TORDO-659890 format. One record per residue (C-alpha): residue number from 0; x, y, z. Coordinates in nm, 2 decimals. Layout:
[NUM [X Y Z]]
...
***
This chain:
[0 [0.26 1.08 -1.90]]
[1 [0.47 0.78 -1.89]]
[2 [0.42 0.50 -1.65]]
[3 [0.59 0.19 -1.58]]
[4 [0.41 -0.09 -1.41]]
[5 [0.59 -0.33 -1.20]]
[6 [0.39 -0.66 -1.12]]
[7 [0.35 -0.74 -0.74]]
[8 [0.20 -1.08 -0.82]]
[9 [0.12 -1.26 -1.12]]
[10 [-0.17 -1.14 -1.36]]
[11 [-0.53 -1.33 -1.45]]
[12 [-0.56 -1.44 -1.77]]
[13 [-0.89 -1.40 -1.96]]
[14 [-1.06 -1.65 -2.18]]
[15 [-1.17 -1.60 -2.50]]
[16 [-1.54 -1.66 -2.56]]
[17 [-1.65 -1.81 -2.89]]
[18 [-2.00 -1.66 -3.02]]
[19 [-2.20 -1.88 -3.26]]
[20 [-2.53 -1.80 -3.41]]
[21 [-2.76 -1.95 -3.70]]
[22 [-3.09 -1.88 -3.84]]
[23 [-3.28 -1.85 -4.15]]
[24 [-3.47 -1.57 -4.30]]
[25 [-3.88 -1.60 -4.27]]
[26 [-3.85 -1.97 -4.16]]
[27 [-4.07 -2.03 -3.85]]
[28 [-3.83 -2.27 -3.63]]
[29 [-4.06 -2.28 -3.34]]
[30 [-4.13 -2.63 -3.37]]
[31 [-3.76 -2.76 -3.46]]
[32 [-3.52 -2.55 -3.25]]
[33 [-3.54 -2.63 -2.86]]
[34 [-3.60 -2.31 -2.63]]
[35 [-3.28 -2.14 -2.55]]
[36 [-3.13 -2.17 -2.17]]
[37 [-3.28 -2.00 -1.90]]
[38 [-3.08 -1.80 -1.63]]
[39 [-2.81 -1.96 -1.46]]
[40 [-2.92 -2.11 -1.14]]
[41 [-2.83 -1.94 -0.84]]
[42 [-2.60 -2.11 -0.58]]
[43 [-2.53 -2.03 -0.22]]
[44 [-2.17 -1.99 -0.09]]
[45 [-1.96 -1.87 0.18]]
[46 [-1.69 -1.64 0.17]]
[47 [-1.43 -1.60 0.44]]
[48 [-1.22 -1.29 0.44]]
[49 [-0.87 -1.25 0.64]]
[50 [-0.66 -0.93 0.66]]
[51 [-0.30 -1.08 0.64]]
[52 [-0.10 -0.81 0.79]]
[53 [0.27 -0.92 0.71]]
[54 [0.50 -0.62 0.83]]
[55 [0.86 -0.56 0.96]]
[56 [0.74 -0.28 1.19]]
[57 [0.82 -0.47 1.52]]
[58 [1.15 -0.55 1.41]]
[59 [1.23 -0.22 1.26]]
[60 [1.15 -0.04 1.57]]
[61 [1.38 -0.27 1.79]]
[62 [1.67 -0.27 1.57]]
[63 [1.65 0.12 1.49]]
[64 [1.53 0.26 1.80]]
[65 [1.68 0.04 2.08]]
[66 [1.83 0.27 2.32]]
[67 [1.68 0.44 2.64]]
[68 [1.66 0.78 2.48]]
[69 [1.49 0.65 2.19]]
[70 [1.20 0.47 2.36]]
[71 [0.98 0.77 2.35]]
[72 [1.05 0.79 1.97]]
[73 [0.95 0.46 1.93]]
[74 [0.61 0.50 2.11]]
[75 [0.54 0.78 1.92]]
[76 [0.60 0.60 1.62]]
[77 [0.38 0.32 1.72]]
[78 [0.10 0.55 1.81]]
[79 [0.12 0.74 1.49]]
[80 [0.09 0.41 1.27]]
[81 [-0.17 0.24 1.49]]
[82 [-0.44 0.31 1.24]]
[83 [-0.21 0.21 0.95]]
[84 [-0.05 -0.11 1.04]]
[85 [-0.36 -0.21 1.19]]
[86 [-0.43 -0.59 1.09]]
[87 [-0.84 -0.53 1.08]]
[88 [-1.07 -0.41 0.82]]
[89 [-1.30 -0.13 0.91]]
[90 [-1.47 -0.13 0.55]]
[91 [-1.46 -0.39 0.27]]
[92 [-1.54 -0.35 -0.10]]
[93 [-1.63 -0.67 -0.29]]
[94 [-1.68 -0.73 -0.65]]
[95 [-1.75 -1.02 -0.89]]
[96 [-1.68 -0.98 -1.26]]
[97 [-1.71 -1.18 -1.56]]
[98 [-1.43 -1.35 -1.69]]
[99 [-1.51 -1.32 -2.06]]
[100 [-1.43 -1.02 -2.28]]
[101 [-1.48 -0.67 -2.11]]
[102 [-1.50 -0.83 -1.78]]
[103 [-1.77 -0.64 -1.64]]
[104 [-1.89 -0.65 -1.29]]
[105 [-2.18 -0.88 -1.21]]
[106 [-2.22 -0.84 -0.84]]
[107 [-2.10 -0.55 -0.60]]
[108 [-2.15 -0.52 -0.24]]
[109 [-1.99 -0.34 0.08]]
[110 [-1.96 -0.41 0.43]]
[111 [-1.85 -0.26 0.77]]
[112 [-1.63 -0.54 0.89]]
[113 [-1.45 -0.41 1.18]]
[114 [-1.24 -0.71 1.25]]
[115 [-0.95 -0.90 1.11]]
[116 [-1.16 -1.17 0.97]]
[117 [-1.53 -1.18 0.84]]
[118 [-1.78 -1.43 0.65]]
[119 [-2.04 -1.33 0.43]]
[120 [-2.31 -1.58 0.26]]
[121 [-2.39 -1.47 -0.12]]
[122 [-2.63 -1.62 -0.36]]
[123 [-2.49 -1.59 -0.72]]
[124 [-2.58 -1.76 -1.05]]
[125 [-2.35 -2.06 -1.12]]
[126 [-2.05 -1.96 -1.33]]
[127 [-1.69 -1.86 -1.29]]
[128 [-1.60 -1.51 -1.15]]
[129 [-1.31 -1.29 -1.09]]
[130 [-1.33 -1.14 -0.75]]
[131 [-1.16 -0.81 -0.63]]
[132 [-1.17 -0.72 -0.27]]
[133 [-1.05 -0.41 -0.09]]
[134 [-1.03 -0.26 0.25]]
[135 [-1.02 0.06 0.45]]
[136 [-1.10 0.30 0.19]]
[137 [-1.38 0.47 0.33]]
[138 [-1.18 0.66 0.61]]
[139 [-0.87 0.76 0.35]]
[140 [-0.95 1.07 0.18]]
[141 [-0.62 1.04 -0.01]]
[142 [-0.70 0.74 -0.17]]
[143 [-1.03 0.61 -0.38]]
[144 [-1.13 0.30 -0.54]]
[145 [-1.21 0.39 -0.91]]
[146 [-1.33 0.25 -1.24]]
[147 [-1.45 -0.08 -1.07]]
[148 [-1.74 -0.13 -1.33]]
[149 [-1.49 -0.35 -1.53]]
[150 [-1.22 -0.56 -1.34]]
[151 [-0.92 -0.48 -1.55]]
[152 [-0.98 -0.12 -1.52]]
[153 [-1.05 -0.12 -1.12]]
[154 [-0.77 0.07 -0.93]]
[155 [-0.68 0.24 -0.61]]
[156 [-0.60 0.60 -0.71]]
[157 [-0.42 0.83 -0.50]]
[158 [-0.53 1.22 -0.52]]
[159 [-0.32 1.43 -0.78]]
[160 [-0.10 1.71 -0.68]]
[161 [0.25 1.82 -0.66]]
[162 [0.22 1.80 -0.27]]
[163 [-0.01 1.58 -0.11]]
[164 [-0.09 1.45 0.24]]
[165 [0.00 1.10 0.36]]
[166 [-0.24 0.80 0.35]]
[167 [-0.47 0.78 0.65]]
[168 [-0.53 0.41 0.67]]
[169 [-0.36 0.11 0.57]]
[170 [-0.49 -0.02 0.24]]
[171 [-0.56 -0.38 0.18]]
[172 [-0.64 -0.55 -0.13]]
[173 [-0.70 -0.93 -0.26]]
[174 [-0.79 -1.08 -0.59]]
[175 [-0.93 -1.43 -0.66]]
[176 [-1.09 -1.66 -0.92]]
[177 [-1.38 -1.87 -0.81]]
[178 [-1.62 -2.10 -1.00]]
[179 [-1.95 -2.13 -0.85]]
[180 [-2.08 -2.49 -0.89]]
[181 [-2.43 -2.64 -0.88]]
[182 [-2.54 -2.86 -0.56]]
[183 [-2.19 -2.81 -0.40]]
[184 [-2.12 -2.68 -0.04]]
[185 [-1.83 -2.43 -0.14]]
[186 [-1.65 -2.21 0.10]]
[187 [-1.40 -1.96 -0.05]]
[188 [-1.10 -1.81 0.17]]
[189 [-0.97 -1.48 0.05]]
[190 [-0.66 -1.31 0.21]]
[191 [-0.62 -0.93 0.19]]
[192 [-0.27 -0.80 0.17]]
[193 [-0.14 -0.45 0.24]]
[194 [-0.09 -0.20 -0.05]]
[195 [0.08 0.11 0.12]]
[196 [0.41 0.16 0.35]]
[197 [0.56 0.39 0.58]]
[198 [0.85 0.58 0.58]]
[199 [1.00 0.74 0.92]]
[200 [1.29 1.00 0.97]]
[201 [1.48 1.05 1.31]]
[202 [1.70 1.32 1.31]]
[203 [1.96 1.38 1.63]]
[204 [1.98 1.76 1.67]]
[205 [2.21 1.77 1.98]]
[206 [2.39 2.11 2.03]]
[207 [2.21 2.23 1.70]]
[208 [1.99 2.54 1.73]]
[209 [1.71 2.58 1.43]]
[210 [1.41 2.77 1.38]]
[211 [1.19 2.51 1.18]]
[212 [1.21 2.18 0.97]]
[213 [0.99 2.03 0.71]]
[214 [1.04 1.70 0.52]]
[215 [0.88 1.54 0.24]]
[216 [0.92 1.19 0.07]]
[217 [0.93 1.14 -0.29]]
[218 [0.93 0.87 -0.55]]
[219 [0.65 0.63 -0.50]]
[220 [0.35 0.50 -0.66]]
[221 [0.02 0.67 -0.73]]
[222 [-0.21 0.40 -0.83]]
[223 [-0.26 0.04 -0.77]]
[224 [-0.42 -0.18 -1.05]]
[225 [-0.62 -0.44 -0.87]]
[226 [-0.66 -0.72 -1.12]]
[227 [-0.30 -0.71 -1.19]]
[228 [-0.16 -0.63 -0.84]]
[229 [0.08 -0.39 -1.02]]
[230 [0.15 -0.04 -0.92]]
[231 [0.18 0.26 -1.14]]
[232 [0.45 0.51 -1.11]]
[233 [0.42 0.84 -1.29]]
[234 [0.72 1.02 -1.45]]
[235 [0.67 1.31 -1.18]]
[236 [0.58 1.14 -0.85]]
[237 [0.42 1.39 -0.58]]
[238 [0.60 1.48 -0.27]]
[239 [0.44 1.34 0.03]]
[240 [0.42 1.58 0.34]]
[241 [0.60 1.42 0.65]]
[242 [0.39 1.46 0.98]]
[243 [0.61 1.56 1.28]]
[244 [0.55 1.36 1.58]]
[245 [0.52 1.50 1.94]]
[246 [0.84 1.41 2.15]]
[247 [0.99 1.57 2.44]]
[248 [1.23 1.86 2.37]]
[249 [1.45 1.69 2.62]]
[250 [1.53 1.41 2.37]]
[251 [1.69 1.66 2.09]]
[252 [1.52 1.43 1.83]]
[253 [1.32 1.54 1.55]]
[254 [1.09 1.26 1.42]]
[255 [0.88 1.25 1.11]]
[256 [0.68 1.00 0.89]]
[257 [0.49 0.96 0.58]]
[258 [0.25 0.68 0.47]]
[259 [0.22 0.62 0.10]]
[260 [0.25 0.34 -0.19]]
[261 [0.56 0.16 -0.22]]
[262 [0.86 0.28 -0.43]]
[263 [0.99 0.12 -0.75]]
[264 [1.13 -0.24 -0.70]]
[265 [1.36 -0.33 -0.99]]
[266 [1.53 -0.61 -0.84]]
[267 [1.22 -0.79 -0.70]]
[268 [1.28 -0.76 -0.33]]
[269 [0.99 -0.90 -0.13]]
[270 [0.86 -0.93 0.22]]
[271 [0.76 -1.26 0.40]]
[272 [0.64 -1.40 0.71]]
[273 [0.92 -1.49 0.95]]
[274 [0.95 -1.87 0.97]]
[275 [0.93 -1.87 1.34]]
[276 [0.58 -1.71 1.31]]
[277 [0.42 -1.93 1.06]]
[278 [0.35 -2.23 1.32]]
[279 [0.19 -1.98 1.56]]
[280 [0.01 -1.78 1.32]]
[281 [0.16 -1.46 1.42]]
[282 [0.13 -1.24 1.73]]
[283 [-0.23 -1.17 1.84]]
[284 [-0.25 -0.83 2.03]]
[285 [-0.55 -0.59 2.15]]
[286 [-0.59 -0.26 1.98]]
[287 [-0.88 -0.10 2.14]]
[288 [-1.15 -0.37 2.13]]
[289 [-1.01 -0.55 1.83]]
[290 [-0.82 -0.86 1.85]]
[291 [-0.56 -0.82 1.55]]
[292 [-0.32 -1.09 1.42]]
[293 [0.04 -0.92 1.33]]
[294 [0.25 -1.15 1.13]]
[295 [0.62 -1.01 1.16]]
[296 [0.77 -1.01 0.83]]
[297 [1.13 -0.99 0.71]]
[298 [1.27 -0.83 0.41]]
[299 [1.44 -1.05 0.13]]
[300 [1.69 -0.86 -0.07]]
[301 [1.74 -0.99 -0.43]]
[302 [2.09 -0.88 -0.54]]
[303 [2.36 -0.72 -0.35]]
[304 [2.38 -0.35 -0.28]]
[305 [2.50 -0.14 -0.56]]
[306 [2.63 0.19 -0.47]]
[307 [2.59 0.31 -0.85]]
[308 [2.22 0.18 -0.87]]
[309 [1.94 0.43 -0.93]]
[310 [1.78 0.61 -0.67]]
[311 [1.45 0.46 -0.59]]
[312 [1.29 0.71 -0.35]]
[313 [1.39 1.01 -0.12]]
[314 [1.35 1.22 0.20]]
[315 [1.37 1.57 0.11]]
[316 [1.44 1.78 0.41]]
[317 [1.43 2.16 0.47]]
[318 [1.60 2.30 0.78]]
[319 [1.54 2.70 0.84]]
[320 [1.82 2.80 1.08]]
[321 [1.83 3.09 1.33]]
[322 [1.98 3.32 1.08]]
[323 [1.67 3.26 0.82]]
[324 [1.86 3.07 0.57]]
[325 [1.74 2.73 0.47]]
[326 [1.97 2.43 0.42]]
[327 [1.79 2.12 0.17]]
[328 [1.90 1.78 0.22]]
[329 [1.81 1.52 0.01]]
[330 [1.86 1.15 0.15]]
[331 [1.85 0.93 -0.14]]
[332 [1.74 0.56 -0.09]]
[333 [1.87 0.28 -0.32]]
[334 [1.68 0.00 -0.13]]
[335 [1.30 -0.01 -0.21]]
[336 [1.03 0.04 0.01]]
[337 [0.76 -0.23 -0.01]]
[338 [0.41 -0.27 0.06]]
[339 [0.38 -0.37 0.41]]
[340 [0.72 -0.23 0.52]]
[341 [0.81 0.04 0.77]]
[342 [1.15 0.20 0.72]]
[343 [1.33 0.44 0.95]]
[344 [1.59 0.63 0.82]]
[345 [1.81 0.79 1.09]]
[346 [2.03 1.08 1.09]]
[347 [2.24 1.37 1.27]]
[348 [2.21 1.72 1.19]]
[349 [2.51 1.95 1.18]]
[350 [2.56 2.32 1.26]]
[351 [2.47 2.41 0.89]]
[352 [2.16 2.23 0.91]]
[353 [2.27 1.93 0.69]]
[354 [2.13 1.59 0.78]]
[355 [2.37 1.32 0.77]]
[356 [2.25 0.96 0.74]]
[357 [2.37 0.69 0.99]]
[358 [2.32 0.44 0.72]]
[359 [2.60 0.42 0.47]]
[360 [2.40 0.30 0.17]]
[361 [2.18 0.62 0.17]]
[362 [2.33 0.89 -0.05]]
[363 [2.32 1.26 0.04]]
[364 [2.27 1.57 -0.17]]
[365 [2.28 1.92 -0.01]]
[366 [2.20 2.28 -0.09]]
[367 [2.30 2.56 0.15]]
[368 [2.12 2.89 0.13]]
[369 [1.85 2.72 -0.05]]
[370 [1.55 2.93 -0.20]]
[371 [1.23 2.88 -0.34]]
[372 [1.33 2.93 -0.69]]
[373 [1.57 2.64 -0.71]]
[374 [1.25 2.40 -0.68]]
[375 [0.94 2.37 -0.86]]
[376 [0.76 2.08 -0.73]]
[377 [0.79 2.13 -0.35]]
[378 [0.52 2.33 -0.17]]
[379 [0.67 2.57 0.10]]
***
């Protein structure tokens, strides 16, 4: 399977260790060779962890769902995603690796953190380490941390399948290099950033009668390489089932959402914390019994929109009409979906079940009277 890797951050270089040895056969060198070095002294240091949630969620909801009739949809999306754009870690997994050769893991521990910040005191031998951390894996049945005995093979792996469910939690990850020194009070600050995203679809069905609607997103990464901060994209990505949200029938709105890894990002778009949030450190809100800090982010596009550019990801919608026929609409996105981003796609359905997007940058492909034999990947 062909895979492309797109770097999210810059990689970590490995130092090459030079080995030397000497000796003579049958010579007793016990009187002339000094004893070999003992184990590295163990030093105590502190690690401070902070989940850094930088997301455009608030801005996207305010700009896309800003009418009186859309307030209920906005509230439903916020409720549905409260366990994703959450800003605190339930669980953290911490690994410390050798910087030499095959980068084996030298120390590993995990904690239930249940906070946006956490501090741990560790006692490790004096040396340089590559440190990898991940959060919110335990309660996410769609993603696992695998191959983490070695630094450069450790990755977050999504479940396989032609059609899969959404991620259930917001995933966070961090990497750092650290040198533990002798007789020095040391504190290391590690920030974990979000590794998945959400894509919502809101369809106006005014004056349209249908039996049912189901939707999927398509075109996202299936793995995240921890040491390289790189997402891995298969040649054939799975379809992610969209969850339909419960809203009043009087609204004539159908709202769906998926949570998944990001799309490809060929032009290097990025998300940053808004300037007016930096001084105040973001917005502190209460979520249950947890105080979380959510920094509002803004998408920084690189390059102008080009209608001829490649489709990066899709929303695929199947509408069953009252006569039993099925209309398939594929909405083709040419703008990337970034880690930490929430994207809302709006559209209006016509009498034939076609979903017409309100965003002119979104491409549309329609198949009327669609039947299962036309597709090979989509589960019905």
